[in-house]
N, CA, C, O and the ligand as a Tripos MOL2 file, in Angstrom:
@<TRIPOS>MOLECULE
protein
  305   303    77     0     0
PROTEIN
NO_CHARGES

@<TRIPOS>ATOM
      1 N         -58.0230  -10.1830  -14.0250 N.3       1 MET1
      2 CA        -59.4590  -10.2630  -13.7190 C.3       1 MET1
      3 C         -60.0380  -11.5860  -14.2000 C.2       1 MET1
      4 O         -60.8540  -12.2030  -13.5160 O.2       1 MET1
      5 N         -59.6090  -12.0150  -15.3840 N.am      2 SER2
      6 CA        -60.1250  -13.2690  -15.9420 C.3       2 SER2
      7 C         -59.6680  -14.4740  -15.1180 C.2       2 SER2
      8 O         -60.3630  -15.4870  -15.0400 O.2       2 SER2
      9 N         -58.4840  -14.3470  -14.5020 N.am      3 ARG3
     10 CA        -57.9760  -15.4220  -13.6470 C.3       3 ARG3
     11 C         -58.8920  -15.6320  -12.4410 C.2       3 ARG3
     12 O         -59.2130  -16.7580  -12.0590 O.2       3 ARG3
     13 N         -59.2980  -14.5090  -11.8600 N.am      4 LEU4
     14 CA        -60.1880  -14.5430  -10.6860 C.3       4 LEU4
     15 C         -61.5090  -15.2280  -11.0450 C.2       4 LEU4
     16 O         -62.0570  -16.0080  -10.2650 O.2       4 LEU4
     17 N         -61.9970  -14.9200  -12.2300 N.am      5 LEU5
     18 CA        -63.2500  -15.5020  -12.7110 C.3       5 LEU5
     19 C         -63.0950  -17.0190  -12.8840 C.2       5 LEU5
     20 O         -63.9920  -17.7930  -12.5480 O.2       5 LEU5
     21 N         -61.9440  -17.4170  -13.4140 N.am      6 LEU6
     22 CA        -61.6620  -18.8380  -13.6400 C.3       6 LEU6
     23 C         -61.6260  -19.5940  -12.3140 C.2       6 LEU6
     24 O         -62.1770  -20.6890  -12.1980 O.2       6 LEU6
     25 N         -60.9750  -19.0010  -11.3200 N.am      7 ILE7
     26 CA        -60.8980  -19.6170   -9.9900 C.3       7 ILE7
     27 C         -62.2930  -19.7530   -9.3880 C.2       7 ILE7
     28 O         -62.6310  -20.7780   -8.7960 O.2       7 ILE7
     29 N         -63.0870  -18.7160   -9.5480 N.am      8 LEU8
     30 CA        -64.4590  -18.7160   -9.0240 C.3       8 LEU8
     31 C         -65.2920  -19.8350   -9.6650 C.2       8 LEU8
     32 O         -66.0370  -20.5390   -8.9840 O.2       8 LEU8
     33 N         -65.1510  -19.9810  -10.9750 N.am      9 VAL9
     34 CA        -65.8690  -21.0340  -11.7120 C.3       9 VAL9
     35 C         -65.4170  -22.4140  -11.2260 C.2       9 VAL9
     36 O         -66.2420  -23.3110  -11.0530 O.2       9 VAL9
     37 N         -64.1190  -22.5830  -11.0090 N.am     10 LEU10
     38 CA        -63.5850  -23.8590  -10.5390 C.3      10 LEU10
     39 C         -64.1300  -24.2090   -9.1460 C.2      10 LEU10
     40 O         -64.4580  -25.3630   -8.8700 O.2      10 LEU10
     41 N         -64.2190  -23.2000   -8.2810 N.am     11 ILE11
     42 CA        -64.7450  -23.4160   -6.9200 C.3      11 ILE11
     43 C         -66.2140  -23.8480   -6.9840 C.2      11 ILE11
     44 O         -66.6330  -24.7630   -6.2750 O.2      11 ILE11
     45 N         -66.9810  -23.1820   -7.8360 N.am     12 ILE12
     46 CA        -68.4080  -23.5170   -7.9880 C.3      12 ILE12
     47 C         -68.5540  -24.9430   -8.5310 C.2      12 ILE12
     48 O         -69.4030  -25.7060   -8.0690 O.2      12 ILE12
     49 N         -67.7310  -25.2870   -9.5000 N.am     13 LEU13
     50 CA        -67.7660  -26.6290  -10.0780 C.3      13 LEU13
     51 C         -67.4330  -27.6940   -9.0280 C.2      13 LEU13
     52 O         -68.0990  -28.7260   -8.9410 O.2      13 LEU13
     53 N         -66.3930  -27.4250   -8.2340 N.am     14 ALA14
     54 CA        -65.9790  -28.3560   -7.1920 C.3      14 ALA14
     55 C         -67.0890  -28.5560   -6.1600 C.2      14 ALA14
     56 O         -67.3280  -29.6700   -5.6920 O.2      14 ALA14
     57 N         -67.7630  -27.4520   -5.8140 N.am     15 ALA15
     58 CA        -68.8640  -27.5200   -4.8550 C.3      15 ALA15
     59 C         -70.0150  -28.3490   -5.4100 C.2      15 ALA15
     60 O         -70.6310  -29.1290   -4.6830 O.2      15 ALA15
     61 N         -70.3060  -28.1810   -6.7040 N.am     16 LEU16
     62 CA        -71.3890  -28.9440   -7.3450 C.3      16 LEU16
     63 C         -71.0620  -30.4390   -7.3720 C.2      16 LEU16
     64 O         -71.9210  -31.2740   -7.0910 O.2      16 LEU16
     65 N         -69.8140  -30.7650   -7.7140 N.am     17 ILE17
     66 CA        -69.3870  -32.1720   -7.7580 C.3      17 ILE17
     67 C         -69.4450  -32.7850   -6.3540 C.2      17 ILE17
     68 O         -69.8910  -33.9190   -6.1820 O.2      17 ILE17
     69 N         -68.9970  -32.0320   -5.3680 N.am     18 TYR18
     70 CA        -69.0190  -32.4970   -3.9740 C.3      18 TYR18
     71 C         -70.4470  -32.8090   -3.5150 C.2      18 TYR18
     72 O         -70.6890  -33.8190   -2.8540 O.2      18 TYR18
     73 N         -71.3840  -31.9330   -3.8750 N.am     19 ARG19
     74 CA        -72.7940  -32.1590   -3.5040 C.3      19 ARG19
     75 C         -73.3580  -33.4050   -4.1830 C.2      19 ARG19
     76 O         -74.1310  -34.1580   -3.5910 O.2      19 ARG19
     77 N         -72.9540  -33.6060   -5.4410 N.am     20 ARG20
     78 CA        -73.4030  -34.7930   -6.1860 C.3      20 ARG20
     79 C         -72.9360  -36.0680   -5.4800 C.2      20 ARG20
     80 O         -73.7000  -37.0220   -5.3310 O.2      20 ARG20
     81 N         -71.6600  -36.0680   -5.0450 N.am     21 ILE21
     82 CA        -71.0800  -37.2280   -4.3660 C.3      21 ILE21
     83 C         -71.8310  -37.5000   -3.0590 C.2      21 ILE21
     84 O         -72.1450  -38.6480   -2.7440 O.2      21 ILE21
     85 N         -72.1150  -36.4420   -2.3090 N.am     22 LEU22
     86 CA        -72.8520  -36.6020   -1.0460 C.3      22 LEU22
     87 C         -74.2330  -37.1940   -1.2880 C.2      22 LEU22
     88 O         -74.6700  -38.0820   -0.5560 O.2      22 LEU22
     89 N         -74.9250  -36.6960   -2.3240 N.am     23 GLN23
     90 CA        -76.2580  -37.2170   -2.6530 C.3      23 GLN23
     91 C         -76.1730  -38.6830   -3.0520 C.2      23 GLN23
     92 O         -77.0230  -39.4800   -2.6560 O.2      23 GLN23
     93 N         -75.1610  -39.0470   -3.8300 N.am     24 TYR24
     94 CA        -74.9750  -40.4260   -4.2800 C.3      24 TYR24
     95 C         -74.7390  -41.3530   -3.0910 C.2      24 TYR24
     96 O         -75.2930  -42.4500   -3.0270 O.2      24 TYR24
     97 N         -73.9080  -40.8980   -2.1470 N.am     25 LYS25
     98 CA        -73.6270  -41.6870   -0.9430 C.3      25 LYS25
     99 C         -74.8950  -41.9020   -0.1250 C.2      25 LYS25
    100 O         -75.1320  -43.0020    0.3740 O.2      25 LYS25
    101 N         -75.7090  -40.8620    0.0150 N.am     26 LYS26
    102 CA        -76.9640  -40.9630    0.7610 C.3      26 LYS26
    103 C         -77.8820  -42.0060    0.1400 C.2      26 LYS26
    104 O         -78.4780  -42.8230    0.8420 O.2      26 LYS26
    105 N         -77.9910  -41.9670   -1.1990 N.am     27 GLN27
    106 CA        -78.8620  -42.9010   -1.9140 C.3      27 GLN27
    107 C         -78.4080  -44.3410   -1.7250 C.2      27 GLN27
    108 O         -79.2300  -45.2290   -1.5000 O.2      27 GLN27
    109 N         -77.0970  -44.5770   -1.8170 N.am     28 THR28
    110 CA        -76.5940  -45.9520   -1.7090 C.3      28 THR28
    111 C         -76.7480  -46.4870   -0.2910 C.2      28 THR28
    112 O         -77.0310  -47.6710   -0.1130 O.2      28 THR28
    113 N         -76.5670  -45.6270    0.7410 N.am     29 THR29
    114 CA        -76.7010  -46.1160    2.1140 C.3      29 THR29
    115 C         -78.1560  -46.4320    2.4410 C.2      29 THR29
    116 O         -78.4290  -47.4210    3.1220 O.2      29 THR29
    117 N         -79.1020  -45.6080    1.9690 N.am     30 THR30
    118 CA        -80.5080  -45.8840    2.2710 C.3      30 THR30
    119 C         -80.9780  -47.1380    1.5450 C.2      30 THR30
    120 O         -81.7640  -47.9040    2.1010 O.2      30 THR30
    121 N         -80.5120  -47.3670    0.3090 N.am     31 SER31
    122 CA        -80.9450  -48.5470   -0.4250 C.3      31 SER31
    123 C         -80.3460  -49.8230    0.1790 C.2      31 SER31
    124 O         -81.0040  -50.8630    0.1830 O.2      31 SER31
    125 N         -79.1060  -49.7600    0.6890 N.am     32 SER32
    126 CA        -78.5030  -50.9450    1.3000 C.3      32 SER32
    127 C         -79.1710  -51.2630    2.6280 C.2      32 SER32
    128 O         -79.2760  -52.4280    3.0120 O.2      32 SER32
    129 N         -79.6280  -50.2140    3.3400 N.am     33 LYS33
    130 CA        -80.3500  -50.4360    4.5950 C.3      33 LYS33
    131 C         -81.6470  -51.1910    4.3350 C.2      33 LYS33
    132 O         -82.0350  -52.0680    5.1070 O.2      33 LYS33
    133 N         -82.3080  -50.8390    3.2420 N.am     34 ARG34
    134 CA        -83.5690  -51.4780    2.8950 C.3      34 ARG34
    135 C         -83.3690  -52.9770    2.6510 C.2      34 ARG34
    136 O         -84.2050  -53.7900    3.0450 O.2      34 ARG34
    137 N         -82.2700  -53.3350    2.0070 N.am     35 ILE35
    138 CA        -81.9780  -54.7390    1.7080 C.3      35 ILE35
    139 C         -81.7290  -55.5090    3.0080 C.2      35 ILE35
    140 O         -82.2080  -56.6320    3.1640 O.2      35 ILE35
    141 N         -80.9850  -54.9130    3.9380 N.am     36 VAL36
    142 CA        -80.6740  -55.5640    5.2030 C.3      36 VAL36
    143 C         -81.9480  -55.8350    5.9980 C.2      36 VAL36
    144 O         -82.0720  -56.8780    6.6390 O.2      36 VAL36
    145 N         -82.8920  -54.8980    5.9560 N.am     37 ALA37
    146 CA        -84.1070  -55.0410    6.7470 C.3      37 ALA37
    147 C         -85.0960  -56.0330    6.1370 C.2      37 ALA37
    148 O         -86.1270  -56.3260    6.7430 O.2      37 ALA37
    149 N         -84.8000  -56.5460    4.9600 N.am     38 LYS38
    150 CA        -85.7260  -57.4240    4.2390 C.3      38 LYS38
    151 C         -86.0490  -58.7210    4.9910 C.2      38 LYS38
    152 O         -87.1180  -58.8530    5.5870 O.2      38 LYS38
    153 N         -85.1270  -59.6600    4.9530 N.am     39 ASN39
    154 CA        -85.3820  -60.9600    5.5630 C.3      39 ASN39
    155 C         -84.3820  -61.2450    6.6750 C.2      39 ASN39
    156 O         -83.2200  -61.5620    6.4210 O.2      39 ASN39
    157 N         -84.8550  -61.1260    7.9060 N.am     40 MET40
    158 CA        -83.9920  -61.3830    9.0500 C.3      40 MET40
    159 C         -84.4510  -62.6720    9.7340 C.2      40 MET40
    160 O         -85.6450  -62.9080    9.9210 O.2      40 MET40
    161 N         -83.4830  -63.4860   10.0960 N.am     41 VAL41
    162 CA        -83.7810  -64.7750   10.7170 C.3      41 VAL41
    163 C         -83.1290  -64.8060   12.0940 C.2      41 VAL41
    164 O         -82.0080  -64.3280   12.2720 O.2      41 VAL41
    165 N         -83.8400  -65.3720   13.0620 N.am     42 ARG42
    166 CA        -83.3570  -65.4040   14.4360 C.3      42 ARG42
    167 C         -82.4340  -66.5960   14.6600 C.2      42 ARG42
    168 O         -82.7500  -67.7200   14.2710 O.2      42 ARG42
    169 N         -81.2970  -66.3430   15.2870 N.am     43 CYS43
    170 CA        -80.3530  -67.4180   15.6190 C.3      43 CYS43
    171 C         -80.9280  -68.2610   16.7510 C.2      43 CYS43
    172 O         -81.4130  -67.7320   17.7510 O.2      43 CYS43
    173 N         -80.8680  -69.5640   16.5820 N.am     44 ASN44
    174 CA        -81.4410  -70.4900   17.5660 C.3      44 ASN44
    175 C         -80.6260  -70.5220   18.8640 C.2      44 ASN44
    176 O         -81.1320  -70.9450   19.9030 O.2      44 ASN44
    177 N         -79.4030  -70.0870   18.8060 N.am     45 TYR45
    178 CA        -78.5270  -70.1640   19.9870 C.3      45 TYR45
    179 C         -78.5070  -68.8540   20.7870 C.2      45 TYR45
    180 O         -78.7620  -68.8600   21.9910 O.2      45 TYR45
    181 N         -78.2040  -67.7390   20.1240 N.am     46 CYS46
    182 CA        -78.0520  -66.4660   20.8520 C.3      46 CYS46
    183 C         -79.2350  -65.5140   20.6710 C.2      46 CYS46
    184 O         -79.3420  -64.5280   21.4000 O.2      46 CYS46
    185 N         -80.1230  -65.7900   19.7170 N.am     47 GLY47
    186 CA        -81.3070  -64.9490   19.5260 C.3      47 GLY47
    187 C         -81.0780  -63.7110   18.6850 C.2      47 GLY47
    188 O         -81.9860  -62.8960   18.5190 O.2      47 GLY47
    189 N         -79.8840  -63.5610   18.1550 N.am     48 VAL48
    190 CA        -79.5530  -62.4070   17.3130 C.3      48 VAL48
    191 C         -80.1930  -62.5940   15.9390 C.2      48 VAL48
    192 O         -80.2390  -63.7040   15.4090 O.2      48 VAL48
    193 N         -80.6880  -61.4880   15.3680 N.am     49 HIS49
    194 CA        -81.2830  -61.5620   14.0310 C.3      49 HIS49
    195 C         -80.2260  -61.3640   12.9570 C.2      49 HIS49
    196 O         -79.4770  -60.3870   12.9780 O.2      49 HIS49
    197 N         -80.1730  -62.2970   12.0230 N.am     50 VAL50
    198 CA        -79.1510  -62.3260   10.9750 C.3      50 VAL50
    199 C         -79.8560  -62.2850    9.6160 C.2      50 VAL50
    200 O         -80.9270  -62.8720    9.4670 O.2      50 VAL50
    201 N         -79.2700  -61.5960    8.6130 N.am     51 PRO51
    202 CA        -79.8440  -61.6340    7.2630 C.3      51 PRO51
    203 C         -79.9540  -63.0720    6.7580 C.2      51 PRO51
    204 O         -79.0690  -63.8960    6.9840 O.2      51 PRO51
    205 N         -81.0570  -63.3490    6.0740 N.am     52 GLU52
    206 CA        -81.3660  -64.7130    5.6450 C.3      52 GLU52
    207 C         -80.2440  -65.3530    4.8070 C.2      52 GLU52
    208 O         -79.9950  -66.5540    4.9140 O.2      52 GLU52
    209 N         -79.5720  -64.5450    3.9750 N.am     53 ASP53
    210 CA        -78.5310  -65.0980    3.1140 C.3      53 ASP53
    211 C         -77.2160  -65.3670    3.8470 C.2      53 ASP53
    212 O         -76.3090  -65.9740    3.2780 O.2      53 ASP53
    213 N         -77.1000  -64.9170    5.1140 N.am     54 GLU54
    214 CA        -75.8690  -65.1530    5.8850 C.3      54 GLU54
    215 C         -76.0770  -66.2180    6.9560 C.2      54 GLU54
    216 O         -75.1330  -66.6090    7.6430 O.2      54 GLU54
    217 N         -77.3090  -66.6830    7.0940 N.am     55 VAL55
    218 CA        -77.6360  -67.6090    8.1650 C.3      55 VAL55
    219 C         -77.1670  -69.0370    7.8350 C.2      55 VAL55
    220 O         -77.1090  -69.4330    6.6710 O.2      55 VAL55
    221 N         -76.8340  -69.7980    8.8900 N.am     56 ILE56
    222 CA        -76.4450  -71.2020    8.7140 C.3      56 ILE56
    223 C         -77.6300  -72.0650    9.1350 C.2      56 ILE56
    224 O         -78.0490  -72.0480   10.2920 O.2      56 ILE56
    225 N         -78.1560  -72.8100    8.1850 N.am     57 ASN57
    226 CA        -79.3560  -73.6050    8.4390 C.3      57 ASN57
    227 C         -78.9880  -75.0690    8.6570 C.2      57 ASN57
    228 O         -78.2160  -75.6540    7.8980 O.2      57 ASN57
    229 N         -79.5700  -75.6530    9.7300 N.am     58 ASP58
    230 CA        -79.3060  -77.0540   10.0370 C.3      58 ASP58
    231 C         -80.5650  -77.6750   10.6370 C.2      58 ASP58
    232 O         -80.9940  -77.2720   11.7180 O.2      58 ASP58
    233 N         -81.1530  -78.6320    9.9640 N.am     59 ASN59
    234 CA        -82.3900  -79.3020   10.3960 C.3      59 ASN59
    235 C         -83.4690  -78.3050   10.8300 C.2      59 ASN59
    236 O         -84.0290  -78.4210   11.9200 O.2      59 ASN59
    237 N         -83.7490  -77.3420    9.9790 N.am     60 ASN60
    238 CA        -84.7630  -76.3030   10.2380 C.3      60 ASN60
    239 C         -84.4190  -75.3980   11.4220 C.2      60 ASN60
    240 O         -85.2950  -74.6840   11.9110 O.2      60 ASN60
    241 N         -83.1880  -75.4060   11.8890 N.am     61 HIS61
    242 CA        -82.7450  -74.4670   12.9170 C.3      61 HIS61
    243 C         -81.7550  -73.4990   12.2730 C.2      61 HIS61
    244 O         -80.9040  -73.8950   11.4780 O.2      61 HIS61
    245 N         -81.8870  -72.2120   12.6360 N.am     62 ASN62
    246 CA        -81.0100  -71.1930   12.0630 C.3      62 ASN62
    247 C         -79.9700  -70.7350   13.0810 C.2      62 ASN62
    248 O         -80.2660  -70.5810   14.2660 O.2      62 ASN62
    249 N         -78.7530  -70.5200   12.6000 N.am     63 TYR63
    250 CA        -77.6670  -70.0760   13.4770 C.3      63 TYR63
    251 C         -76.9270  -68.9130   12.8330 C.2      63 TYR63
    252 O         -76.7880  -68.8430   11.6120 O.2      63 TYR63
    253 N         -76.4490  -67.9910   13.6900 N.am     64 SER64
    254 CA        -75.7450  -66.8160   13.1860 C.3      64 SER64
    255 C         -74.3330  -67.1580   12.7360 C.2      64 SER64
    256 O         -73.7620  -66.4470   11.9100 O.2      64 SER64
    257 N         -73.7540  -68.2450   13.2690 N.am     65 SER65
    258 CA        -72.4040  -68.6460   12.8630 C.3      65 SER65
    259 C         -72.2390  -70.1510   13.0360 C.2      65 SER65
    260 O         -73.0380  -70.8070   13.7040 O.2      65 SER65
    261 N         -71.2010  -70.6770   12.4270 N.am     66 GLU66
    262 CA        -70.8820  -72.1100   12.5210 C.3      66 GLU66
    263 C         -70.6200  -72.4930   13.9760 C.2      66 GLU66
    264 O         -70.9570  -73.5920   14.4150 O.2      66 GLU66
    265 N         -70.0140  -71.5640   14.7120 N.am     67 GLU67
    266 CA        -69.6930  -71.7790   16.1280 C.3      67 GLU67
    267 C         -70.9650  -71.9850   16.9510 C.2      67 GLU67
    268 O         -71.0250  -72.8810   17.7930 O.2      67 GLU67
    269 N         -71.9740  -71.1580   16.7080 N.am     68 HIS68
    270 CA        -73.2320  -71.2630   17.4510 C.3      68 HIS68
    271 C         -73.9640  -72.5530   17.1160 C.2      68 HIS68
    272 O         -74.6260  -73.1310   17.9770 O.2      68 HIS68
    273 N         -73.8530  -73.0070   15.8820 N.am     69 LYS69
    274 CA        -74.4690  -74.2720   15.4680 C.3      69 LYS69
    275 C         -73.8670  -75.4170   16.2820 C.2      69 LYS69
    276 O         -74.5740  -76.2890   16.7870 O.2      69 LYS69
    277 N         -72.5380  -75.3840   16.3920 N.am     70 GLN70
    278 CA        -71.8450  -76.4430   17.1150 C.3      70 GLN70
    279 C         -72.1420  -76.3810   18.6220 C.2      70 GLN70
    280 O         -72.3240  -77.4200   19.2560 O.2      70 GLN70
    281 N         -72.1930  -75.1830   19.1930 N.am     71 LEU71
    282 CA        -72.4870  -75.0040   20.6230 C.3      71 LEU71
    283 C         -73.8830  -75.5220   20.9570 C.2      71 LEU71
    284 O         -74.0850  -76.1640   21.9870 O.2      71 LEU71
    285 N         -74.8570  -75.2330   20.0680 N.am     72 GLU72
    286 CA        -76.2300  -75.6940   20.2920 C.3      72 GLU72
    287 C         -76.3040  -77.2110   20.2000 C.2      72 GLU72
    288 O         -77.0310  -77.8390   20.9690 O.2      72 GLU72
    289 N         -75.5630  -77.8070   19.2710 N.am     73 GLN73
    290 CA        -75.5690  -79.2670   19.1250 C.3      73 GLN73
    291 C         -74.8960  -79.9390   20.3130 C.2      73 GLN73
    292 O         -75.2770  -81.0470   20.6910 O.2      73 GLN73
    293 N         -73.8950  -79.2830   20.9110 N.am     74 ASN74
    294 CA        -73.1990  -79.8450   22.0740 C.3      74 ASN74
    295 C         -74.0770  -79.8270   23.3210 C.2      74 ASN74
    296 O         -73.9070  -80.6400   24.2300 O.2      74 ASN74
    297 N         -75.0350  -78.8700   23.3450 N.am     75 LYS75
    298 CA        -75.9420  -78.7800   24.4900 C.3      75 LYS75
    299 C         -76.8700  -79.9990   24.5730 C.2      75 LYS75
    300 O         -77.2290  -80.4520   25.6600 O.2      75 LYS75
    301 N         -77.2470  -80.5170   23.4000 N.am     76 GLN76
    302 CA        -78.2480  -81.5900   23.3460 C.3      76 GLN76
    303 C         -77.6400  -82.9520   23.6920 C.2      76 GLN76
    304 O         -78.3460  -83.9600   23.6930 O.2      76 GLN76
    305 ZN        -75.9280  -66.9050   17.3100 Zn       77 ZN77
@<TRIPOS>BOND
     1     1     2 1
     2     2     3 1
     3     3     4 2
     4     3     5 am
     5     5     6 1
     6     6     7 1
     7     7     8 2
     8     7     9 am
     9     9    10 1
    10    10    11 1
    11    11    12 2
    12    11    13 am
    13    13    14 1
    14    14    15 1
    15    15    16 2
    16    15    17 am
    17    17    18 1
    18    18    19 1
    19    19    20 2
    20    19    21 am
    21    21    22 1
    22    22    23 1
    23    23    24 2
    24    23    25 am
    25    25    26 1
    26    26    27 1
    27    27    28 2
    28    27    29 am
    29    29    30 1
    30    30    31 1
    31    31    32 2
    32    31    33 am
    33    33    34 1
    34    34    35 1
    35    35    36 2
    36    35    37 am
    37    37    38 1
    38    38    39 1
    39    39    40 2
    40    39    41 am
    41    41    42 1
    42    42    43 1
    43    43    44 2
    44    43    45 am
    45    45    46 1
    46    46    47 1
    47    47    48 2
    48    47    49 am
    49    49    50 1
    50    50    51 1
    51    51    52 2
    52    51    53 am
    53    53    54 1
    54    54    55 1
    55    55    56 2
    56    55    57 am
    57    57    58 1
    58    58    59 1
    59    59    60 2
    60    59    61 am
    61    61    62 1
    62    62    63 1
    63    63    64 2
    64    63    65 am
    65    65    66 1
    66    66    67 1
    67    67    68 2
    68    67    69 am
    69    69    70 1
    70    70    71 1
    71    71    72 2
    72    71    73 am
    73    73    74 1
    74    74    75 1
    75    75    76 2
    76    75    77 am
    77    77    78 1
    78    78    79 1
    79    79    80 2
    80    79    81 am
    81    81    82 1
    82    82    83 1
    83    83    84 2
    84    83    85 am
    85    85    86 1
    86    86    87 1
    87    87    88 2
    88    87    89 am
    89    89    90 1
    90    90    91 1
    91    91    92 2
    92    91    93 am
    93    93    94 1
    94    94    95 1
    95    95    96 2
    96    95    97 am
    97    97    98 1
    98    98    99 1
    99    99   100 2
   100    99   101 am
   101   101   102 1
   102   102   103 1
   103   103   104 2
   104   103   105 am
   105   105   106 1
   106   106   107 1
   107   107   108 2
   108   107   109 am
   109   109   110 1
   110   110   111 1
   111   111   112 2
   112   111   113 am
   113   113   114 1
   114   114   115 1
   115   115   116 2
   116   115   117 am
   117   117   118 1
   118   118   119 1
   119   119   120 2
   120   119   121 am
   121   121   122 1
   122   122   123 1
   123   123   124 2
   124   123   125 am
   125   125   126 1
   126   126   127 1
   127   127   128 2
   128   127   129 am
   129   129   130 1
   130   130   131 1
   131   131   132 2
   132   131   133 am
   133   133   134 1
   134   134   135 1
   135   135   136 2
   136   135   137 am
   137   137   138 1
   138   138   139 1
   139   139   140 2
   140   139   141 am
   141   141   142 1
   142   142   143 1
   143   143   144 2
   144   143   145 am
   145   145   146 1
   146   146   147 1
   147   147   148 2
   148   147   149 am
   149   149   150 1
   150   150   151 1
   151   151   152 2
   152   151   153 am
   153   153   154 1
   154   154   155 1
   155   155   156 2
   156   155   157 am
   157   157   158 1
   158   158   159 1
   159   159   160 2
   160   159   161 am
   161   161   162 1
   162   162   163 1
   163   163   164 2
   164   163   165 am
   165   165   166 1
   166   166   167 1
   167   167   168 2
   168   167   169 am
   169   169   170 1
   170   170   171 1
   171   171   172 2
   172   171   173 am
   173   173   174 1
   174   174   175 1
   175   175   176 2
   176   175   177 am
   177   177   178 1
   178   178   179 1
   179   179   180 2
   180   179   181 am
   181   181   182 1
   182   182   183 1
   183   183   184 2
   184   183   185 am
   185   185   186 1
   186   186   187 1
   187   187   188 2
   188   187   189 am
   189   189   190 1
   190   190   191 1
   191   191   192 2
   192   191   193 am
   193   193   194 1
   194   194   195 1
   195   195   196 2
   196   195   197 am
   197   197   198 1
   198   198   199 1
   199   199   200 2
   200   199   201 am
   201   201   202 1
   202   202   203 1
   203   203   204 2
   204   203   205 am
   205   205   206 1
   206   206   207 1
   207   207   208 2
   208   207   209 am
   209   209   210 1
   210   210   211 1
   211   211   212 2
   212   211   213 am
   213   213   214 1
   214   214   215 1
   215   215   216 2
   216   215   217 am
   217   217   218 1
   218   218   219 1
   219   219   220 2
   220   219   221 am
   221   221   222 1
   222   222   223 1
   223   223   224 2
   224   223   225 am
   225   225   226 1
   226   226   227 1
   227   227   228 2
   228   227   229 am
   229   229   230 1
   230   230   231 1
   231   231   232 2
   232   231   233 am
   233   233   234 1
   234   234   235 1
   235   235   236 2
   236   235   237 am
   237   237   238 1
   238   238   239 1
   239   239   240 2
   240   239   241 am
   241   241   242 1
   242   242   243 1
   243   243   244 2
   244   243   245 am
   245   245   246 1
   246   246   247 1
   247   247   248 2
   248   247   249 am
   249   249   250 1
   250   250   251 1
   251   251   252 2
   252   251   253 am
   253   253   254 1
   254   254   255 1
   255   255   256 2
   256   255   257 am
   257   257   258 1
   258   258   259 1
   259   259   260 2
   260   259   261 am
   261   261   262 1
   262   262   263 1
   263   263   264 2
   264   263   265 am
   265   265   266 1
   266   266   267 1
   267   267   268 2
   268   267   269 am
   269   269   270 1
   270   270   271 1
   271   271   272 2
   272   271   273 am
   273   273   274 1
   274   274   275 1
   275   275   276 2
   276   275   277 am
   277   277   278 1
   278   278   279 1
   279   279   280 2
   280   279   281 am
   281   281   282 1
   282   282   283 1
   283   283   284 2
   284   283   285 am
   285   285   286 1
   286   286   287 1
   287   287   288 2
   288   287   289 am
   289   289   290 1
   290   290   291 1
   291   291   292 2
   292   291   293 am
   293   293   294 1
   294   294   295 1
   295   295   296 2
   296   295   297 am
   297   297   298 1
   298   298   299 1
   299   299   300 2
   300   299   301 am
   301   301   302 1
   302   302   303 1
   303   303   304 2
@<TRIPOS>SUBSTRUCTURE
     1 MET1         2 RESIDUE 1 A MET
     2 SER2         6 RESIDUE 1 A SER
     3 ARG3        10 RESIDUE 1 A ARG
     4 LEU4        14 RESIDUE 1 A LEU
     5 LEU5        18 RESIDUE 1 A LEU
     6 LEU6        22 RESIDUE 1 A LEU
     7 ILE7        26 RESIDUE 1 A ILE
     8 LEU8        30 RESIDUE 1 A LEU
     9 VAL9        34 RESIDUE 1 A VAL
    10 LEU10       38 RESIDUE 1 A LEU
    11 ILE11       42 RESIDUE 1 A ILE
    12 ILE12       46 RESIDUE 1 A ILE
    13 LEU13       50 RESIDUE 1 A LEU
    14 ALA14       54 RESIDUE 1 A ALA
    15 ALA15       58 RESIDUE 1 A ALA
    16 LEU16       62 RESIDUE 1 A LEU
    17 ILE17       66 RESIDUE 1 A ILE
    18 TYR18       70 RESIDUE 1 A TYR
    19 ARG19       74 RESIDUE 1 A ARG
    20 ARG20       78 RESIDUE 1 A ARG
    21 ILE21       82 RESIDUE 1 A ILE
    22 LEU22       86 RESIDUE 1 A LEU
    23 GLN23       90 RESIDUE 1 A GLN
    24 TYR24       94 RESIDUE 1 A TYR
    25 LYS25       98 RESIDUE 1 A LYS
    26 LYS26      102 RESIDUE 1 A LYS
    27 GLN27      106 RESIDUE 1 A GLN
    28 THR28      110 RESIDUE 1 A THR
    29 THR29      114 RESIDUE 1 A THR
    30 THR30      118 RESIDUE 1 A THR
    31 SER31      122 RESIDUE 1 A SER
    32 SER32      126 RESIDUE 1 A SER
    33 LYS33      130 RESIDUE 1 A LYS
    34 ARG34      134 RESIDUE 1 A ARG
    35 ILE35      138 RESIDUE 1 A ILE
    36 VAL36      142 RESIDUE 1 A VAL
    37 ALA37      146 RESIDUE 1 A ALA
    38 LYS38      150 RESIDUE 1 A LYS
    39 ASN39      154 RESIDUE 1 A ASN
    40 MET40      158 RESIDUE 1 A MET
    41 VAL41      162 RESIDUE 1 A VAL
    42 ARG42      166 RESIDUE 1 A ARG
    43 CYS43      170 RESIDUE 1 A CYS
    44 ASN44      174 RESIDUE 1 A ASN
    45 TYR45      178 RESIDUE 1 A TYR
    46 CYS46      182 RESIDUE 1 A CYS
    47 GLY47      186 RESIDUE 1 A GLY
    48 VAL48      190 RESIDUE 1 A VAL
    49 HIS49      194 RESIDUE 1 A HIS
    50 VAL50      198 RESIDUE 1 A VAL
    51 PRO51      202 RESIDUE 1 A PRO
    52 GLU52      206 RESIDUE 1 A GLU
    53 ASP53      210 RESIDUE 1 A ASP
    54 GLU54      214 RESIDUE 1 A GLU
    55 VAL55      218 RESIDUE 1 A VAL
    56 ILE56      222 RESIDUE 1 A ILE
    57 ASN57      226 RESIDUE 1 A ASN
    58 ASP58      230 RESIDUE 1 A ASP
    59 ASN59      234 RESIDUE 1 A ASN
    60 ASN60      238 RESIDUE 1 A ASN
    61 HIS61      242 RESIDUE 1 A HIS
    62 ASN62      246 RESIDUE 1 A ASN
    63 TYR63      250 RESIDUE 1 A TYR
    64 SER64      254 RESIDUE 1 A SER
    65 SER65      258 RESIDUE 1 A SER
    66 GLU66      262 RESIDUE 1 A GLU
    67 GLU67      266 RESIDUE 1 A GLU
    68 HIS68      270 RESIDUE 1 A HIS
    69 LYS69      274 RESIDUE 1 A LYS
    70 GLN70      278 RESIDUE 1 A GLN
    71 LEU71      282 RESIDUE 1 A LEU
    72 GLU72      286 RESIDUE 1 A GLU
    73 GLN73      290 RESIDUE 1 A GLN
    74 ASN74      294 RESIDUE 1 A ASN
    75 LYS75      298 RESIDUE 1 A LYS
    76 GLN76      302 RESIDUE 1 A GLN
    77 ZN77       305 GROUP 0 **** ****
């Protein structure tokens, strides 16, 4: 009988830990989304919005990648 009780307690504990992990994951994903939505800059070549810290800046023009910077310069 005591074995059954022990198993039951273990199942309840596992369920509680699992719920904690799910809550933690939810919190981290919502907070990271908030950071991404903070400062977005438009690429001068393709028009895609890129996070400010990932953007490539050249003479006050913003580009989503080194490739787009070069393509825009080749156009001129
Ligand atoms: Zn681009």
